[in-house]
C-alpha positions, 0 to 999 in steps of 0.5 A: 385345500389340504391336498397333502392330507390323505385322511383326517388329521390324526395324532398317533392315535393313542400314543404317549406324547410329549408336546413341548418345545423339542428338537425338530426331529421330535414328536409328530402324531398323525395328520394335522388339519388346517384350512389350506394344508400348510402343515407338514408332520415331523416324526411320530412318537407313541408310547403304549403301556398295558397291564391288567386290562389298563392301557395308557397312551401318550400322544404328541405332535409338533407342527410346522406351518402358520395356521391359527387353528390346527386340529385332528381326530383319532379313533379310540378303542374305548371311552377314556377313563381320564385324559390329562397332561402327559409326562414332560420328558417321557418320550425323550427319555425313551428315545435316549434309552433305545438310541444310546449315545457312545460314551465319551376307500368308499365315499361317505354321505355328507348327511349326519342324520344319526346323532353324535354323543359328546362323552367328554370335554377337556382342555389341556393348555392350548388343546380343546379335546372332545371325545365323541361317539357315533356312526361314520356319517355322524362323526363327519357331520359333527366334525365339519360343523365344529370347524374341522376340514374333512374332505371326501377321502378323509370322510371315507376313512373315518367311516371305515374306522367307525365300523370298528369303533364308534369312539373318536377323540377330536382335538383343536390346537389353537396356535393363537392361544399357544402363542399367548402362553409363550409357545412357538411353532413346533411346540406341543401339548402332551396328552395322556389317555387312560382306557380299559382294553383287553390288549394294546391297540394302535391305529397306524393307518392314520399316520399315512398322509399323501406324498409323505413318508411315514416316520414313527417311533412306537414304545411299548411297556408290557408285562412280557417282551413283544415278539413277531410270532407265536413260536418265537414267543413260546421259546423266548427267542428275541425279536430284536432286528426282525421286521414285523411280518406284513409291515415293510419298514417296521422293525423291532429295533430295541428291547430290554427289561425295565432297569432302575434308571429308566424306571426312576426317570419315567415314574417321576415325570408328570402324571407318570407315577403308574409306571411299573418297575418290572416289565419290558420296553420294546421299541418299534421303528416305522419308516415306509412310504404312506401307501404301505401303511393300511393297517392297525396294530394290536398285541396278542395275549402271548405278546405277539405283534399282530396287524389287521386292515384299518377299521378292524374292531380294535379288540379283534386285531390281536385275535389268536384264532389264526395262531399256529400254536395251540392255545393250551401251549404255555405262554412262558419264556424258555429257561424259566422254572415253569418251563423246566417243570413243564418239559419234565412233566411232558417227558415223564408222561411220554416215558410212562406211555412208552414203557406201557406200550413197550411192555404190553406186546411182550406180556401177550407173547408170553401168554401165547407161549404158555398156551401151547400144549406140551409135546 
């Protein structure tokens, strides 16, 4: 059963998703859980928007299979402030923006002695969503008792994630209910999750399913452009075309400042009025074998993409402690008035110090000359 699934089904954790009738190459977020594994994923799509301590995630998946009930569990960095339907066309619009068309681990015990706190329950179309909090064994026990298939390997991965964050979102996609609504195989339900976080975080390891290539699109809306190193972030060098260090197959494929057309299309979508007219869109493309994805992703205060082993506490993934650039260096793109003033100030200080130390030896030399007795 479910020999294809390496771990517990998960929707691109925390992602902006549009689960609706789409082209086959549309949106698949994470691994799905079905009784006999008769499900394969399409391409994952995630939107992560962060501003002033608030993160919006939209997640979506499309399924292929004939099961009557499908579900997934994904880790969260914080308790959601809200869970609601996501935009109906947001991910498609982002895909069009970044692809412009030419004109013309360890075993886990089965026992769940520790209790699980059920924090939230929400129904969105054919999805029954529950947010729970608990230890790894407790989450595994709760999932199994609520109809989720969890093998030993999946349980081990849940236990690792629970050490980093005890909060999980479990969703059951009832395909029978979906069919009653006129939906067909491949249709989905958009989920928009809003949380308070210190920085953006995306659990990527949940996308790695045994024997399946990981295909994912990650869209970030942030105050500043994202980069792959602190130095590049400070000098304002573009990361477009660069591979993310430590992540084979993950490329910064597109980046631009929010333009009026994109802002209009996103902000007028369902439940998307929070989209800001400023900021930057960064698109990461991930295409790699499943065994190469053993990490999660965060974004540092400088807008630098960081990776850490899955299970790392979410708000530690982007820890700047390993940064090669001192924290006192201004986090400003090159060419801005602030950078110009900073450079002028530093040059002025260097000039004053140079003048002072250059003049001091000469003054001492004159004193020595004046002290010599006259012949």
